[in-house]
C-alpha positions as CSV (number, residue, x, y, z in Angstrom):
1,X,138.0,147.1,20.5
2,X,138.4,144.2,22.9
3,X,141.3,142.3,24.4
4,X,140.7,139.5,22.0
5,X,140.7,141.7,18.9
6,X,144.4,142.3,18.9
7,X,144.1,145.9,19.9
8,X,144.8,147.1,23.5
9,X,141.5,148.4,24.9
10,X,141.4,151.8,26.5
11,X,140.4,152.0,30.1
12,X,139.5,155.3,31.8
13,X,141.7,156.7,34.5
14,X,138.9,155.8,37.0
15,X,138.7,152.2,35.8
16,X,142.5,151.9,36.1
17,X,142.5,153.4,39.6
18,X,139.9,150.9,40.7
19,X,141.8,148.0,39.1
20,X,145.0,149.0,40.9
21,X,143.1,148.8,44.1
22,X,141.5,145.5,43.2
23,X,144.9,144.1,42.3
24,X,146.2,145.2,45.8
25,X,143.4,143.1,47.4
26,X,140.9,145.8,48.3
27,X,137.1,145.0,48.2
28,X,134.6,147.1,46.4
29,X,133.4,148.6,49.7
30,X,137.0,149.5,50.7
31,X,137.6,151.1,47.3
32,X,134.3,153.0,47.5
33,X,135.3,154.4,50.9
34,X,138.8,155.4,49.7
35,X,137.4,157.2,46.6
36,X,134.5,158.7,48.5
37,X,132.1,157.1,45.9
38,X,129.1,154.9,46.1
39,X,129.7,151.1,45.8
40,X,127.5,151.1,42.8
41,X,129.8,153.7,41.1
42,X,132.8,151.4,41.7
43,X,130.9,148.3,40.6
44,X,130.0,150.2,37.3
45,X,133.6,151.1,36.7
46,X,134.5,147.4,37.1
47,X,131.7,146.2,34.9
48,X,132.6,148.6,32.1
49,X,136.2,147.7,32.3
50,X,135.3,144.0,32.2
51,X,133.3,144.6,29.0
52,X,136.2,146.6,27.4
53,X,138.6,143.7,28.3
54,X,136.2,141.0,27.2
55,X,136.5,139.4,30.7
56,X,133.8,137.4,32.4
57,X,135.1,138.0,36.0
58,X,136.9,140.8,37.8
59,X,139.8,138.4,38.5
60,X,140.1,137.7,34.8
61,X,139.9,141.4,34.0
62,X,142.7,142.2,36.4
63,X,144.8,139.4,34.8
64,X,144.1,140.6,31.3
65,X,144.9,144.2,32.2
66,X,148.2,143.1,33.8
67,X,149.1,140.9,30.8
68,X,148.4,143.8,28.4
69,X,150.6,146.2,30.5
70,X,147.7,148.3,31.6
71,X,148.5,147.5,35.3
72,X,151.9,147.3,36.9
73,X,151.4,144.6,39.6
74,X,154.5,143.4,41.4
75,X,155.2,139.7,41.1
76,X,154.2,137.5,44.1
77,X,156.9,136.3,46.3
78,X,155.1,133.0,46.8
79,X,154.7,133.6,50.5
80,X,158.4,133.0,51.4
81,X,160.4,135.7,53.0
C-alpha cells in the first residue's frame, strides 16, 4: 500500500507527529529534543514513513503526505506581509 498504488497509505501517529514538525521547519535534532526521543528514533520514523509513501527524500515525503491530506500545512504567503 504505497502512495503510487492509488490507496492512501497509513502513517502512525508518531510518524505524523514528526512530519508535522518537519513541515514546520524543525530539524531531526530539534524534533528529538521536543519529543524526548533519540535522534535515531526520529530518523527511523521518517524512514518508515518515506517507505510507506514511496518517497525518496524527506521533502518529497512531506509533499506527498500534504497532497494526500495526511498533513494540514498552511499555504505559504510567499514572504510578503
